[in-house]
C-alpha positions as CSV (number, residue, x, y, z in Angstrom):
1,M,56.7,45.8,63.0
2,A,57.0,42.8,65.3
3,T,59.9,40.5,65.0
4,L,59.3,36.7,64.8
5,N,60.9,34.6,67.5
6,K,63.5,32.2,65.9
7,D,62.6,29.5,68.4
8,I,59.1,29.3,67.0
9,F,59.4,30.6,63.4
10,G,63.0,29.8,62.6
11,L,63.5,26.1,63.3
12,T,65.3,23.9,60.8
13,V,62.9,21.1,60.1
14,E,65.0,18.2,58.8
15,N,62.1,15.8,58.5
16,H,58.3,16.0,58.7
17,E,57.7,12.9,60.9
18,L,56.5,14.8,64.0
19,V,54.3,17.2,62.0
20,K,52.8,14.2,60.2
21,L,52.1,12.5,63.6
22,A,50.4,15.6,65.0
23,Y,48.4,16.0,61.8
24,D,47.2,12.4,61.9
25,A,46.4,12.7,65.6
26,Y,44.2,15.7,65.0
27,L,42.2,13.9,62.4
28,A,42.0,10.7,64.5
29,N,40.8,12.6,67.5
30,S,38.2,14.4,65.4
31,R,36.8,11.1,64.2
32,S,33.4,9.8,65.5
33,S,32.5,6.2,66.0
34,H,28.8,6.2,65.2
35,A,28.9,3.3,62.7
36,K,27.4,0.1,64.0
37,T,26.7,-3.2,62.3
38,L,24.3,-6.0,63.5
39,K,25.8,-9.3,64.7
40,R,24.0,-12.5,64.0
41,G,22.2,-12.4,67.3
42,E,20.9,-8.8,66.5
43,V,19.5,-9.4,63.0
44,R,15.8,-9.9,63.0
45,G,14.6,-13.5,62.1
46,G,16.6,-16.7,61.8
47,G,14.9,-18.5,64.6
48,K,13.8,-21.5,62.5
49,K,16.4,-24.0,61.3
50,P,16.4,-23.6,57.5
51,W,16.4,-27.4,56.9
52,R,17.0,-30.6,58.9
53,Q,20.4,-31.5,60.1
54,K,20.9,-34.7,58.1
55,G,19.8,-36.3,54.9
56,T,19.5,-33.4,52.6
57,G,23.0,-33.5,51.1
58,R,23.5,-29.8,51.9
59,A,25.7,-28.3,54.6
60,R,24.2,-28.1,58.0
61,F,22.9,-24.7,59.2
62,G,21.0,-23.6,62.3
63,S,20.1,-20.1,61.2
64,T,19.5,-18.0,58.1
65,R,21.3,-15.1,59.9
66,N,24.7,-16.8,59.8
67,P,27.3,-14.3,58.7
68,I,28.0,-16.2,55.5
69,W,24.4,-16.0,54.4
70,R,22.8,-13.1,52.5
71,H,20.9,-10.9,55.0
72,G,22.9,-12.5,57.8
73,G,24.8,-10.8,60.6
74,V,28.2,-9.2,60.2
75,A,31.2,-10.9,61.7
76,F,33.7,-8.6,63.4
77,G,31.8,-5.5,62.3
78,R,31.7,-2.0,63.9
79,T,30.3,-1.8,67.4
80,G,30.0,1.9,67.7
81,E,32.4,1.9,70.6
82,E,35.7,2.1,68.7
83,N,38.3,4.4,70.1
84,F,40.3,6.1,67.3
85,T,42.1,8.6,69.5
86,K,45.9,9.0,69.2
87,K,47.9,10.4,72.1
88,L,50.8,12.7,71.6
89,A,52.9,14.2,74.5
90,K,52.2,17.8,75.2
91,S,55.9,18.7,74.5
92,S,55.7,16.9,71.2
93,K,52.5,18.7,70.2
94,R,54.1,22.1,70.8
95,L,57.2,21.2,69.0
96,A,55.1,20.0,66.0
97,V,53.3,23.4,66.1
98,R,56.6,25.2,66.1
99,Q,57.9,23.2,63.3
100,A,54.8,23.8,61.2
101,L,55.0,27.5,61.9
102,S,58.7,27.5,60.9
103,M,57.8,25.7,57.6
104,K,55.1,28.3,56.9
105,N,57.4,31.2,57.7
106,A,60.0,29.7,55.4
107,D,57.3,29.8,52.6
108,K,56.7,33.5,53.6
109,A,53.2,32.7,54.6
110,V,53.3,34.3,58.1
111,F,52.1,37.9,58.6
112,V,51.8,40.1,61.6
113,L,49.2,43.0,61.8
114,D,50.4,46.4,62.7
115,K,49.4,47.9,66.1
116,D,47.2,50.5,64.5
117,V,45.1,47.9,62.7
118,K,41.8,47.7,64.5
119,L,38.6,45.7,63.8
120,T,35.4,47.5,64.6
121,G,33.1,44.5,64.1
122,K,32.3,45.2,60.4
123,T,33.1,42.5,57.8
124,K,34.3,45.2,55.4
125,D,37.2,46.0,57.8
126,A,38.5,42.5,57.6
127,V,38.0,42.4,53.8
128,K,40.0,45.6,53.5
129,I,42.8,44.3,55.7
130,L,43.1,41.1,53.6
131,K,43.0,43.1,50.3
132,D,45.8,45.4,51.6
133,M,47.9,42.4,52.5
134,K,47.0,40.7,49.1
135,L,45.5,37.8,50.8
136,D,41.9,38.1,49.5
137,G,40.7,34.8,48.0
138,K,43.2,32.8,50.0
139,N,42.6,30.4,52.9
140,V,43.7,32.5,55.9
141,L,44.2,31.3,59.5
142,A,43.7,34.4,61.7
143,V,45.3,34.0,65.1
144,A,43.9,36.2,68.0
145,A,44.9,36.5,71.6
146,E,41.2,36.5,72.5
147,K,38.0,36.0,70.4
148,T,36.4,39.3,71.2
149,P,32.9,40.2,69.8
150,E,34.4,42.7,67.4
151,V,36.9,40.1,65.9
152,L,34.1,37.5,65.7
153,R,31.7,39.8,63.9
154,S,34.4,40.9,61.5
155,T,35.4,37.4,60.4
156,N,32.3,35.2,60.9
157,N,30.9,35.8,57.4
158,L,34.1,35.3,55.5
159,P,34.3,31.7,54.4
160,N,38.0,31.8,53.6
161,I,39.0,32.9,57.2
162,K,39.3,30.6,60.2
163,L,39.7,32.3,63.5
164,V,41.6,30.6,66.4
165,R,42.9,31.6,69.7
166,A,46.7,31.5,70.0
167,T,46.7,28.7,72.6
168,Y,44.5,26.6,70.3
169,L,46.9,26.6,67.3
170,N,47.3,23.1,65.8
171,V,49.2,21.5,63.0
172,F,46.1,20.7,60.9
173,D,45.0,24.3,60.7
174,I,48.5,25.6,60.1
175,M,49.3,23.2,57.3
176,N,46.0,23.7,55.5
177,A,46.2,27.5,55.5
178,D,47.6,29.5,52.6
179,A,48.5,32.3,55.0
180,I,48.7,32.8,58.8
181,V,47.9,36.3,60.2
182,F,48.8,37.1,63.8
183,S,47.9,40.2,65.8
184,E,50.8,41.4,67.9
185,A,48.9,40.3,71.1
186,A,48.4,36.9,69.6
187,L,52.1,36.7,68.7
188,K,53.0,37.3,72.4
189,A,50.4,34.8,73.6
190,T,51.8,32.2,71.2
191,E,55.4,32.8,72.4
192,N,54.3,32.5,76.0
193,W,52.4,29.3,75.2
194,L,55.0,27.5,73.1
195,I,58.2,28.7,74.9
196,G,57.3,30.5,78.1
197,E,55.9,27.4,79.9
198,E,58.9,25.3,79.0
199,K,61.4,27.6,80.8
């Protein structure tokens, strides 16, 4: 049985600020900016002055597409070019991943597959593994060193499994998973990614 590196799975997380920042950054960077509103110059119509400037007793208006009118344009609306991305330093991202993994390990939600466990490309193999680990019905984050065809075929049809490469681990997937399952190769790849490059 593989042992978990304490520098990744054994950190003491005194507060969750960095994890929260990384979680929010993931959501913000996944956000699209397709929404767009029409300004007063883009709304169709409004070319004719609704009434004469003086003498009516009413307020002066030059267009029915004024933002304060019904069917008028939108003031300060979405342009479709908004940038919602949030930047986080690479070292901070990796520390946040290590903290998230440590929190999950503290909850006994991190598992490592034995060397003799092999996936042949059949869904029933993955189902059996989950059942043996008592993880059937739970949201499982499966971490692999590489997304081989056999691993993909085994997990693609299981709605409660999300497969990620070790170097693509993120706080959002980790925190939303009920359990995280590593292969031994994925565990080594994770260590090299989170710690090896810092040395």
